[in-house]
C-alpha positions as CSV (number, residue, x, y, z in Angstrom):
1,M,-0.2,0.7,-33.2
2,A,-0.2,-3.1,-32.7
3,S,1.5,-4.3,-29.5
4,K,3.3,-7.7,-28.9
5,Y,0.8,-8.1,-26.1
6,D,-2.3,-7.8,-28.1
7,G,-2.7,-11.6,-28.5
8,V,-2.3,-12.4,-24.8
9,A,-4.5,-9.5,-23.9
10,A,-7.3,-10.9,-26.0
11,K,-6.7,-14.4,-24.5
12,I,-6.8,-13.1,-20.9
13,V,-10.1,-11.2,-21.4
14,E,-11.6,-14.3,-23.1
15,L,-10.6,-16.5,-20.2
16,V,-12.0,-14.2,-17.5
17,G,-15.4,-14.5,-19.1
18,G,-15.2,-11.9,-21.8
19,K,-15.5,-8.1,-21.9
20,D,-19.1,-8.2,-20.7
21,N,-18.0,-10.1,-17.5
22,V,-15.5,-7.4,-16.5
23,Q,-16.9,-4.9,-14.0
24,A,-13.6,-3.1,-13.4
25,L,-9.9,-3.5,-14.2
26,T,-6.9,-2.0,-12.4
27,H,-3.3,-3.1,-12.0
28,C,-0.5,-2.8,-9.5
29,V,3.2,-3.5,-10.0
30,T,2.8,-7.2,-11.0
31,R,-0.9,-8.0,-11.2
32,L,-3.9,-7.4,-13.4
33,R,-6.8,-6.9,-10.9
34,F,-10.2,-7.9,-12.4
35,V,-13.5,-7.3,-10.6
36,L,-15.8,-9.7,-12.4
37,K,-19.6,-9.8,-12.5
38,D,-19.6,-13.6,-12.3
39,S,-16.3,-15.1,-11.2
40,S,-17.5,-18.6,-12.1
41,K,-17.2,-17.7,-15.8
42,A,-13.4,-17.3,-15.5
43,D,-11.4,-20.4,-16.5
44,K,-8.6,-20.1,-13.9
45,D,-6.8,-23.2,-14.9
46,K,-6.4,-22.2,-18.6
47,L,-5.6,-18.6,-17.5
48,A,-2.7,-19.9,-15.3
49,E,-1.3,-21.7,-18.4
50,T,-1.5,-18.5,-20.6
51,E,1.7,-16.9,-21.8
52,Y,3.2,-14.4,-19.4
53,V,0.8,-15.5,-16.6
54,I,2.7,-16.5,-13.5
55,K,-0.2,-17.1,-11.1
56,V,-3.9,-16.6,-10.8
57,I,-5.3,-15.6,-7.4
58,E,-8.9,-14.9,-6.2
59,A,-8.7,-12.6,-3.2
60,G,-9.9,-9.3,-2.0
61,G,-13.0,-9.5,-4.2
62,Q,-10.8,-9.6,-7.3
63,L,-9.4,-12.1,-9.8
64,Q,-5.7,-11.2,-9.7
65,V,-3.6,-12.3,-12.7
66,V,0.1,-12.1,-11.8
67,V,2.1,-11.3,-14.9
68,G,5.2,-9.7,-13.4
69,N,6.9,-6.8,-15.0
70,K,4.9,-7.2,-18.2
71,V,1.8,-5.8,-16.4
72,D,2.0,-2.3,-17.9
73,G,2.2,-3.5,-21.5
74,I,-0.6,-6.2,-21.1
75,Y,-2.9,-3.8,-19.2
76,D,-2.5,-1.1,-21.9
77,A,-3.1,-3.7,-24.6
78,I,-6.3,-4.8,-22.9
79,L,-7.6,-1.3,-22.7
80,E,-6.7,-0.5,-26.3
81,T,-7.8,-3.7,-28.0
82,Q,-10.6,-5.1,-25.9
83,G,-13.0,-2.1,-25.5
84,I,-12.4,-1.8,-21.8
85,N,-12.4,1.9,-20.7
86,G,-9.4,3.5,-19.1
87,G,-9.7,3.7,-15.3
88,G,-11.1,0.2,-15.2
89,L,-14.8,1.0,-15.3
90,V,-16.8,-1.0,-17.8
91,D,-20.3,-0.4,-16.6
92,A,-20.5,2.7,-14.5
93,D,-24.1,2.3,-13.8
94,G,-24.1,-1.5,-13.2
95,E,-24.3,-3.3,-9.9
96,D,-21.2,-3.1,-7.7
97,A,-19.5,-6.4,-8.3
98,E,-17.8,-6.2,-5.0
99,G,-21.1,-6.1,-3.1
100,N,-21.5,-9.8,-2.8
101,K,-17.8,-10.6,-1.9
102,G,-18.1,-10.2,1.8
103,V,-17.1,-7.4,4.1
104,L,-13.4,-8.3,4.4
105,N,-12.9,-8.9,0.7
106,T,-14.7,-5.7,-0.2
107,L,-12.6,-3.7,2.3
108,M,-9.4,-5.2,0.9
109,G,-10.5,-4.6,-2.7
110,T,-11.5,-1.1,-2.0
111,I,-8.4,0.0,-0.2
112,S,-6.1,-1.6,-2.7
113,G,-8.1,-0.1,-5.6
114,I,-7.6,3.3,-4.1
115,L,-3.9,3.0,-3.1
116,V,-2.6,1.0,-6.0
117,P,-2.8,3.8,-8.7
118,T,-0.5,5.9,-6.5
119,L,2.0,3.1,-6.0
120,G,4.6,4.0,-8.6
121,V,4.8,7.7,-7.7
122,L,4.5,6.9,-3.9
123,T,7.5,4.6,-4.2
124,A,9.5,7.2,-6.2
125,A,8.7,10.0,-3.7
126,G,9.5,7.7,-0.8
127,I,12.9,6.8,-2.2
128,I,13.7,10.5,-2.9
129,K,12.6,11.6,0.5
130,G,14.5,8.7,2.2
131,V,17.8,9.4,0.3
132,V,17.6,13.1,1.0
133,S,16.9,12.5,4.7
134,F,19.7,10.0,4.9
135,L,22.2,12.4,3.3
136,A,21.2,15.3,5.6
137,L,23.6,16.9,8.0
138,D,21.9,15.4,11.1
139,N,22.4,11.9,9.7
140,I,25.6,11.5,7.7
141,G,26.3,15.1,7.0
142,V,26.4,15.3,3.2
143,L,23.6,17.7,2.4
144,N,22.9,21.0,4.2
145,P,19.2,21.3,4.9
146,N,19.5,25.0,3.9
147,S,20.9,24.3,0.5
148,G,18.8,24.7,-2.6
149,L,19.5,21.1,-3.7
150,Y,18.2,19.7,-0.4
151,M,15.1,22.0,-0.4
152,L,14.1,21.1,-4.0
153,L,14.6,17.4,-3.6
154,Y,12.9,17.3,-0.2
155,A,10.0,19.2,-1.6
156,L,9.7,16.7,-4.4
157,G,9.8,13.7,-2.0
158,D,7.8,15.1,0.9
159,G,5.3,17.0,-1.2
160,F,3.7,13.9,-2.4
161,F,3.1,12.6,1.1
162,Y,2.1,15.9,2.5
163,F,-0.6,16.3,-0.1
164,L,-1.4,12.5,-0.3
165,P,-5.1,13.1,0.7
166,I,-5.6,15.1,-2.5
167,M,-4.3,12.2,-4.6
168,L,-6.3,9.6,-2.6
169,G,-9.4,11.9,-2.8
170,F,-9.1,11.6,-6.6
171,T,-8.6,7.8,-6.8
172,A,-11.2,7.2,-4.1
173,A,-13.8,9.2,-6.0
174,R,-13.0,7.1,-9.1
175,K,-13.4,4.0,-7.0
176,F,-16.7,5.1,-5.5
177,K,-18.0,6.5,-8.8
178,C,-18.0,10.1,-7.6
179,N,-16.8,13.2,-9.3
180,E,-13.0,13.0,-9.1
181,F,-12.6,16.7,-8.5
182,I,-15.0,16.6,-5.6
183,G,-12.8,13.9,-4.1
184,A,-9.6,16.0,-4.8
185,S,-11.3,19.1,-3.3
186,I,-12.1,17.2,-0.1
187,G,-8.5,16.2,0.1
188,A,-7.4,19.8,-0.4
189,A,-9.7,21.0,2.4
190,L,-8.1,18.5,4.7
191,V,-4.5,19.8,4.0
192,Y,-5.4,23.5,3.7
193,P,-2.5,25.3,5.4
194,A,-4.7,27.4,7.7
195,M,-6.3,24.2,9.2
196,V,-3.0,22.3,9.3
197,N,-1.4,25.2,11.3
198,I,-4.4,25.9,13.5
199,A,-2.5,24.9,16.6
200,A,0.2,27.5,15.8
201,T,-2.1,30.3,15.1
202,L,-4.9,30.0,17.8
203,E,-5.0,29.5,21.5
204,P,-6.5,26.2,22.8
205,A,-10.2,26.4,23.2
206,G,-10.6,23.3,25.2
207,Q,-9.7,19.6,25.6
208,L,-11.7,16.4,25.3
209,F,-10.9,13.3,27.3
210,G,-8.3,15.3,29.3
211,G,-5.9,13.4,31.4
212,S,-6.2,10.2,29.4
213,A,-4.3,8.6,26.5
214,F,-7.2,9.9,24.3
215,A,-6.8,13.6,25.3
216,M,-7.5,15.8,22.3
217,T,-7.1,19.6,22.3
218,Y,-9.2,21.7,20.0
219,Y,-8.7,25.2,18.9
220,N,-12.0,26.2,17.4
221,T,-15.6,25.1,17.0
222,F,-18.2,24.8,14.4
223,L,-21.6,25.9,15.7
224,G,-20.4,25.0,19.2
225,I,-19.0,21.6,18.1
226,P,-15.3,21.1,18.7
227,I,-13.1,20.9,15.6
228,V,-10.7,18.2,16.8
229,M,-7.6,17.4,14.6
230,P,-4.5,15.3,14.9
231,G,-1.3,17.2,15.8
232,A,-0.1,17.4,12.2
233,G,-3.5,17.8,10.8
234,Y,-4.6,15.4,8.0
235,T,-1.4,15.7,5.9
236,S,-0.1,12.3,4.7
237,S,-3.3,10.6,6.1
238,V,-5.1,7.8,4.3
239,F,-8.4,6.7,5.9
240,P,-10.1,10.1,6.7
241,V,-10.2,11.1,3.0
242,I,-11.2,7.6,1.9
243,I,-14.2,7.5,4.2
244,A,-15.0,11.2,3.5
245,V,-15.2,10.6,-0.3
246,Y,-17.3,7.5,0.3
247,V,-19.8,9.7,2.2
248,A,-19.5,12.3,-0.5
249,S,-20.4,9.8,-3.2
250,K,-23.7,9.0,-1.3
251,I,-24.5,12.7,-0.9
252,E,-23.7,13.4,-4.6
253,K,-25.9,10.5,-5.7
254,W,-28.8,11.8,-3.5
255,C,-28.4,15.3,-4.9
256,K,-28.5,14.1,-8.5
257,N,-31.7,12.1,-7.8
258,H,-33.5,14.9,-6.0
259,I,-32.4,18.2,-7.4
260,G,-34.0,19.5,-10.6
261,D,-32.0,19.7,-13.9
262,N,-31.7,23.5,-13.8
263,L,-30.0,23.6,-10.4
264,R,-28.3,20.2,-10.2
265,G,-25.0,21.3,-11.9
266,I,-24.2,24.0,-9.3
267,L,-26.0,22.8,-6.2
268,T,-24.7,19.2,-6.2
269,P,-21.0,20.1,-5.7
270,I,-21.9,22.8,-3.2
271,I,-24.0,20.6,-1.0
272,T,-21.7,17.6,-1.4
273,L,-18.6,19.5,-0.5
274,V,-20.0,21.6,2.4
275,L,-21.7,18.6,4.1
276,T,-18.8,16.2,3.6
277,V,-16.0,18.6,4.7
278,V,-18.0,19.6,7.8
279,L,-18.8,16.0,8.7
280,T,-15.1,15.0,8.2
281,Y,-13.8,17.7,10.5
282,I,-16.3,17.3,13.3
283,V,-17.2,13.5,13.1
284,I,-15.2,11.3,10.7
285,G,-11.7,12.7,11.5
286,P,-12.1,12.7,15.3
287,V,-13.6,9.1,15.3
288,L,-10.7,7.8,13.2
289,N,-8.3,9.7,15.4
290,L,-9.7,7.9,18.4
291,I,-9.4,4.5,16.6
292,A,-5.8,5.4,15.6
293,V,-5.0,6.2,19.3
294,C,-6.5,2.9,20.3
295,I,-4.4,1.0,17.8
296,Q,-1.3,2.9,18.9
297,V,-2.0,2.0,22.6
298,V,-2.4,-1.7,21.7
299,I,0.8,-1.7,19.6
300,E,2.8,0.1,22.3
301,A,1.4,-2.2,25.0
302,L,2.5,-5.2,22.9
303,F,6.0,-3.8,22.3
304,N,6.3,-2.9,25.9
305,I,5.8,-6.3,27.3
306,P,9.0,-6.9,29.3
307,V,11.7,-8.8,27.4
308,I,9.5,-10.7,24.8
309,G,7.0,-8.0,23.6
310,G,9.0,-6.7,20.7
311,L,10.3,-10.1,19.8
312,I,6.7,-11.6,19.6
313,A,5.2,-8.6,17.7
314,G,8.2,-8.4,15.3
315,A,8.1,-12.1,14.6
316,I,4.4,-12.1,13.8
317,I,4.5,-9.1,11.6
318,G,7.8,-10.0,9.9
319,G,6.7,-13.5,9.1
320,G,3.1,-12.8,8.4
321,F,3.4,-9.8,6.1
322,G,4.6,-11.9,3.1
323,V,1.5,-14.1,3.5
324,L,-0.7,-11.0,3.3
325,V,1.2,-9.9,0.2
326,L,0.5,-13.4,-1.3
327,F,-3.2,-12.7,-1.2
328,G,-3.0,-9.0,-2.0
329,M,-4.3,-8.1,1.4
330,H,-1.4,-6.1,2.7
331,W,-2.8,-2.7,1.6
332,V,-4.8,-2.3,4.8
333,I,-1.6,-2.7,6.9
334,I,0.2,-0.2,4.6
335,G,-2.7,2.2,5.0
336,L,-2.5,1.9,8.7
337,A,1.2,2.4,8.8
338,L,0.9,5.5,6.6
339,S,-1.7,6.9,9.1
340,L,0.5,6.2,12.1
341,I,3.5,7.8,10.4
342,A,1.3,10.9,9.7
343,Q,0.2,11.0,13.3
344,N,3.4,10.1,15.2
345,G,6.2,10.6,12.6
346,F,7.1,6.9,12.7
347,D,5.6,3.4,12.7
348,Y,6.6,0.1,14.2
349,I,4.3,-2.2,12.1
350,M,5.8,-1.8,8.6
351,A,9.3,-1.4,10.3
352,C,9.0,-5.1,11.0
353,G,7.0,-6.0,7.9
354,G,9.7,-4.3,5.7
355,I,12.0,-7.3,6.3
356,G,10.1,-9.5,3.8
357,P,11.5,-8.2,0.5
358,M,15.0,-8.5,1.9
359,I,14.6,-12.1,3.0
360,G,13.3,-12.9,-0.5
361,M,16.4,-11.2,-2.0
362,F,18.7,-13.3,0.1
363,Q,16.8,-16.5,-0.8
364,G,16.9,-15.5,-4.5
365,L,20.7,-15.1,-4.4
366,A,21.1,-18.4,-2.6
367,I,18.9,-20.2,-5.2
368,C,20.8,-18.6,-8.1
369,W,24.0,-20.0,-6.6
370,A,22.6,-23.4,-5.9
371,C,21.0,-23.8,-9.4
372,R,23.9,-22.4,-11.3
373,K,24.3,-25.6,-13.3
374,N,20.6,-26.1,-13.9
375,K,19.5,-24.0,-16.8
376,K,15.8,-24.7,-16.4
377,V,15.8,-23.3,-12.8
378,R,18.4,-20.7,-13.5
379,D,16.3,-19.1,-16.2
380,L,13.5,-18.6,-13.7
381,A,15.6,-17.7,-10.7
382,I,17.9,-14.9,-12.2
383,P,15.2,-12.5,-13.5
384,A,13.0,-13.2,-10.5
385,T,15.8,-12.4,-8.1
386,I,16.6,-9.2,-10.0
387,S,13.0,-8.2,-9.6
388,Q,13.1,-9.1,-5.9
389,I,16.2,-6.9,-5.4
390,C,14.1,-4.0,-6.7
391,G,11.4,-4.8,-4.3
392,V,8.9,-6.7,-6.5
393,G,8.6,-10.1,-5.0
394,E,5.8,-11.9,-6.8
395,P,7.8,-13.4,-9.6
396,L,10.2,-15.2,-7.2
397,M,7.4,-16.1,-4.8
398,Y,5.1,-17.6,-7.4
399,S,7.6,-19.1,-9.8
400,I,9.9,-20.8,-7.2
401,L,9.2,-20.3,-3.5
402,I,5.5,-21.4,-3.4
403,P,5.9,-24.4,-5.8
404,I,8.8,-25.6,-3.7
405,K,6.8,-25.3,-0.5
406,K,9.7,-25.7,2.0
407,L,11.4,-22.6,0.4
408,F,8.2,-20.6,1.1
409,L,8.2,-21.8,4.7
410,I,11.9,-20.7,5.0
411,N,10.8,-17.3,3.7
412,I,8.2,-17.0,6.4
413,L,10.6,-18.2,9.1
414,G,13.3,-15.8,7.8
415,G,10.8,-13.0,8.2
416,C,10.0,-14.1,11.7
417,V,13.7,-14.2,12.7
418,G,14.5,-10.8,11.1
419,G,11.3,-9.2,12.3
420,A,11.9,-10.4,15.8
421,I,15.3,-8.7,15.9
422,I,13.8,-5.5,14.4
423,G,11.0,-5.6,17.0
424,V,13.3,-6.2,19.9
425,L,15.4,-3.2,18.9
426,R,12.2,-1.1,18.6
427,T,13.1,-0.1,15.1
428,K,11.1,2.8,13.6
429,M,10.1,3.4,10.0
430,Y,9.7,7.1,9.1
431,M,8.2,6.8,5.6
432,F,6.8,4.3,3.2
433,G,8.6,4.4,-0.1
434,G,11.0,2.0,-1.7
435,S,11.2,-1.7,-1.2
436,G,14.0,-4.3,-1.5
437,L,17.4,-2.6,-1.4
438,F,15.7,0.8,-1.7
439,G,13.7,0.1,1.5
440,I,16.7,0.9,3.7
441,F,16.0,4.6,3.2
442,N,12.5,4.3,4.8
443,Y,14.4,4.1,8.2
444,A,16.3,7.4,7.7
445,G,15.0,9.8,10.4
446,G,14.9,10.5,14.1
447,G,18.0,12.7,13.9
448,G,20.4,10.0,13.0
449,V,21.0,6.6,11.3
450,Q,20.3,4.5,14.4
451,D,17.1,3.0,12.9
452,I,18.9,2.1,9.7
453,V,21.5,0.3,11.8
454,K,18.8,-1.5,13.7
455,Y,17.1,-2.5,10.5
456,C,20.3,-3.7,9.0
457,I,21.0,-5.9,12.0
458,G,17.6,-7.5,11.6
459,V,18.1,-7.9,7.9
460,G,21.6,-9.4,8.5
461,V,20.4,-12.0,11.0
462,G,17.3,-12.9,9.0
463,G,19.3,-12.9,5.7
464,I,22.0,-15.3,7.1
465,F,19.2,-17.6,8.3
466,A,17.5,-17.5,4.9
467,I,20.7,-18.2,2.9
468,V,21.8,-21.1,5.1
469,A,18.4,-22.7,5.3
470,T,17.7,-22.2,1.6
471,L,21.1,-23.8,0.6
472,M,20.4,-26.7,3.0
473,A,16.8,-27.3,1.7
474,Y,17.3,-26.7,-2.0
475,N,17.7,-29.8,-4.2
476,D,18.4,-29.4,-7.9
477,E,16.6,-32.6,-9.0
478,E,13.6,-31.8,-6.9
479,A,13.4,-28.3,-8.3
480,S,13.7,-29.5,-11.9
481,R,10.8,-32.0,-11.3
482,I,8.5,-29.4,-9.5
483,L,9.3,-26.5,-11.8
484,G,9.5,-28.5,-15.0
């Protein structure tokens, strides 16, 4: 059935260089993310002037077309009318278009491509888990943890994060052009209950790096090699399964090229799974665990600098996170935060970075008030602010804040102010889920509401700064001229 977005879908594909120039297409909450064979064929200027297009960005090895909340409809229309396959793959056997984009851009594009497909459900699960944790008896005392209502809702919210490696194994396999069920099986092996609970069922067999910050106890061995695992196993983890599936994709490809047709179908998954899971448990996982400990030590050292440590760290993270979002490069930080939450039960990084959407919300409200007599600006500001309140900041950022540059600077400074307060108070985030107003529930945990209170103090201080500075800086005539 024809869609109202069919015309714009055809126009967008034409302006990115046509179907044959599209290596892959995915989308997030507000952006169409194209991986192009030749980015020079894209007409970015005309693309930026196309109906529904808010902004065009080239970052992370992708051409990102920001279309706001129309993204689902336009994406579906492109797939249905332009001959581009679902899942984003156009030429499964073609050269990897990200190969010539540089290491950093390739890394950003890969991680975002793996995490973005889970974003909607991840956000929903995070909100449910946060609300249930907030309402629990050890916080505000509304829900009894032994009640059926609590257990069912918490299973729904926490279940997604617990089994996140299975979800990411599937999306990583799609990204690396590997069998998706091999990817999911690797994730399942990492969260298998007997392995997750190994510390509770076996006596310690030894310890590596004993007496240091890197001490790791192991409970069993594989052919004499210690099987070292994080305290909570690999539940909720991000990077181990991504790297494992990347390795699996190489093993699978080798098997397909070297095993005869008669045995390929059965031997390929056996060899791929056995080698990958063993390598993950005895090499990939422990190495990443050491890296995570190193990062944790650095973060703790920074936050523990007397008097100014939390202030400096919080200001940098709070002010800089929005800039990373601007270029779609924030997924590496989110992945790191998820890994630290899985390892420690909390995270300081996104605790400070989470201030960004709230600063944008306060700015949007201030702009809506200041431009209330200016229909041209008001028609942009109101829907963008509503989107910002729900945690989707690109419409406000690209339609108003960035064009009026001083407002974007205020956004960064507001994040610095609020982030500094959050950092000084050593606020902890316990889950990554909702954003905007819903983000408050990410701080529910630790046996009370103390981190929600700390977060709200940071939001309040940063929000007051953002409102006052925005009202002082905003000029109706200037906004009409720039946005007109």
